[in-house]
C-alpha positions in Angstrom: 99.2 -48.8 -16.1 100.6 -45.2 -16.8 96.8 -44.0 -15.6 97.2 -46.0 -12.6 100.5 -44.4 -11.4 99.3 -41.1 -12.5 96.3 -41.4 -9.9 98.9 -42.9 -7.7 100.8 -39.6 -7.6 98.0 -37.5 -7.2 96.8 -39.5 -4.1 100.3 -38.8 -2.6 100.1 -35.3 -3.1 96.7 -34.9 -1.3 97.7 -37.0 1.8 100.9 -35.4 2.5 101.0 -33.3 5.9 102.0 -30.0 4.3 99.0 -30.1 2.0 96.5 -31.1 5.0 98.2 -27.9 6.8 97.6 -25.8 3.9 93.9 -27.1 3.5 93.2 -26.6 7.1 94.5 -23.0 7.0 91.8 -22.3 4.2 89.1 -23.9 6.6 90.0 -21.5 9.2 89.4 -18.6 7.1 85.7 -19.0 8.0 85.8 -19.3 11.8 88.0 -16.0 11.4 85.2 -14.4 9.8 82.6 -15.7 12.0 84.7 -14.5 15.1 85.6 -11.2 13.3 81.6 -10.5 12.9 80.6 -11.5 16.1 83.5 -9.0 17.5 85.1 -11.9 19.2 88.5 -10.0 18.3 90.5 -12.4 20.8 89.3 -15.4 18.9 89.9 -14.1 15.6 93.4 -13.1 16.5 94.3 -16.5 18.0 93.0 -18.2 14.8 94.7 -15.7 12.2 97.9 -16.7 15.0 97.4 -20.6 14.4 96.9 -19.8 10.8 100.4 -18.0 10.6 102.2 -20.6 12.7 100.9 -23.3 10.5 102.6 -21.5 7.5 106.0 -22.1 9.0 105.7 -25.2 10.2 104.2 -26.1 6.6 107.2 -25.3 4.8 109.5 -26.8 7.3 108.1 -30.6 7.0 107.7 -30.2 3.3 111.6 -29.6 3.2 112.6 -31.7 6.0 110.5 -35.0 5.2 110.8 -34.3 1.3 107.2 -33.8 1.0 107.2 -31.2 -1.5 104.5 -31.5 -4.2 103.0 -30.1 -7.4 99.7 -29.7 -5.6 101.5 -28.0 -2.3 102.9 -25.4 -4.8 99.5 -24.1 -5.7 97.8 -24.7 -2.3 100.5 -22.8 -0.1 100.3 -19.5 -1.8 96.7 -20.0 -2.3 96.1 -20.4 1.5 98.4 -17.5 1.7 96.5 -14.8 -0.1 93.0 -16.0 0.6 93.8 -15.6 4.3 95.3 -12.1 3.9 92.3 -11.0 1.8 89.8 -12.4 4.3 91.9 -10.3 7.2 92.2 -7.2 5.5 88.7 -6.9 4.0 87.6 -7.6 7.8 89.9 -4.9 9.0 88.7 -2.4 6.8 85.6 -2.4 8.8 87.1 -1.4 11.9 90.1 0.5 10.5 89.6 2.2 7.2 93.0 3.1 7.2 93.9 -0.6 6.0 92.2 -0.1 2.6 94.8 1.6 0.7 97.5 -1.5 2.2 94.8 -3.8 0.7 94.5 -2.2 -2.6 98.4 -2.4 -2.8 98.4 -5.8 -1.6 95.8 -6.9 -4.3 97.6 -5.2 -6.9 101.0 -6.8 -6.2 99.2 -10.6 -5.8 97.3 -9.9 -9.3 100.2 -8.7 -11.2 102.3 -11.9 -9.8 99.6 -14.1 -10.8 99.5 -12.7 -14.3 103.1 -12.4 -14.5 103.4 -16.3 -13.5 100.7 -17.4 -15.8 102.6 -15.6 -18.7 106.1 -17.1 -18.0 104.7 -20.4 -17.3 103.2 -20.3 -20.6 106.3 -19.2 -22.2 108.0 -22.3 -20.6 109.9 -20.9 -18.1 109.4 -22.0 -14.4 108.6 -18.7 -12.1 111.2 -18.1 -9.3 110.6 -19.4 -5.8 109.4 -16.7 -3.4 112.1 -14.0 -2.6 113.1 -12.3 1.0 111.2 -9.4 0.3 107.9 -11.2 -0.6 108.1 -13.0 2.6 109.0 -10.3 4.7 106.2 -8.0 3.3 103.9 -10.6 4.2 105.2 -10.9 7.7 104.7 -7.3 8.1 101.1 -7.7 7.2 100.4 -10.1 9.7 102.3 -7.7 12.0 100.1 -5.0 11.2 96.9 -6.9 11.3 97.8 -8.2 14.9 98.6 -4.5 16.1 94.9 -3.5 14.7 93.3 -6.2 15.9 95.1 -5.8 19.7 94.3 -2.1 19.5 90.9 -2.6 18.7 90.6 -5.3 21.6 92.1 -2.5 24.2 90.0 0.1 22.9 93.2 2.1 22.0 93.2 4.8 19.6 96.7 5.9 18.0 96.4 7.4 14.1 100.2 8.2 14.1 101.0 4.7 15.4 98.7 3.4 12.8 99.5 5.4 10.1 103.5 4.7 10.7 103.3 0.6 10.7 100.6 0.6 7.9 103.1 2.8 5.8 106.1 0.8 6.6 104.3 -2.3 5.5 102.8 -0.7 2.3 106.1 0.7 1.4 107.5 -3.0 1.9 104.7 -4.2 -0.5 105.4 -1.6 -3.2 109.3 -2.5 -3.0 108.3 -6.2 -3.2 106.2 -5.7 -6.3 108.8 -3.3 -8.0 111.4 -6.4 -7.5 109.0 -8.9 -8.9 108.3 -6.6 -12.0 111.9 -6.4 -12.4 112.6 -10.0 -12.7 109.3 -10.4 -14.8 110.9 -8.1 -17.2 114.5 -9.5 -17.0 112.8 -12.9 -17.8 110.9 -11.1 -21.0 114.4 -9.3 -22.0 116.0 -12.8 -21.9 113.6 -14.5 -23.9 113.7 -11.8 -26.3 117.1 -12.0 -27.1 116.9 -15.8 -27.7 114.2 -15.2 -29.9 116.1 -12.5 -31.7 119.7 -15.1 -31.9 117.4 -17.6 -33.7 116.2 -15.1 -36.2 119.0 -15.1 -38.4 119.6 -19.0 -38.4 116.2 -19.3 -39.8 116.1 -16.6 -42.3 119.3 -18.5 -43.6 117.7 -21.8 -43.8 114.7 -20.4 -45.5 116.8 -18.9 -47.8 118.4 -21.9 -48.8 115.4 -23.6 -49.5 
C-alpha cells in the first residue's frame, strides 16, 4: 500500500506543468546548439528567448497552482545550468571574451553544488536562490543576447563587450561570495551546536 502511494506521488510530480516546462527547456538545448552551429543566430536567439521566458512562467505556475515538487526543485536549476553552459560554450567560438565569464559561472555553480550537497548531508535544507543569484543569471542572459545580436548585425565594439561582460562577471563573483558566506555561516552554526553538546556527553560518560 505504501509502495502504491509512493508511486502515485512520483507520478504526480512528473505530470505537473512546471516539470513539463523544465523538461522542455532541457530539450530546447539541442535545437539551440544546432542553430548556432549552422550560424542561424536569429533562430538560436529565439530558442534561448523561449527558454528564458518559460523559466519565468515555470516558477509562477508552480506557486500559483501549488504544483511545487521535489522533482521540480531539481529539474528547474538543472535546466538553468545546462542551458547556461550550452549557451556559454557556443558563444566562446564567436566571442572569446566570454571564456572568463564562463569560468566564473562554472566555478560558482560547482561551489554551489558541492556546498549544497554538504549541507544536505548535514541534515540542513539549503536556502532558496537569493536575489543576487537571480540577478546574475538574468545579467548572463542579457550578455548572451547582446553578443548574439552583435554577431547577427556584424557589429564589433570591444569596449561595450568588455563592459557588459565585466559587470556580469562582477555580479557573479558577488553572488559567489554571498553564497560562500551563507555556507560558512551554516558550518559555524552547526559547529556551535556540536560544541554545546560536548560537555553534556562528557558528563554522561563520566557518570557511567
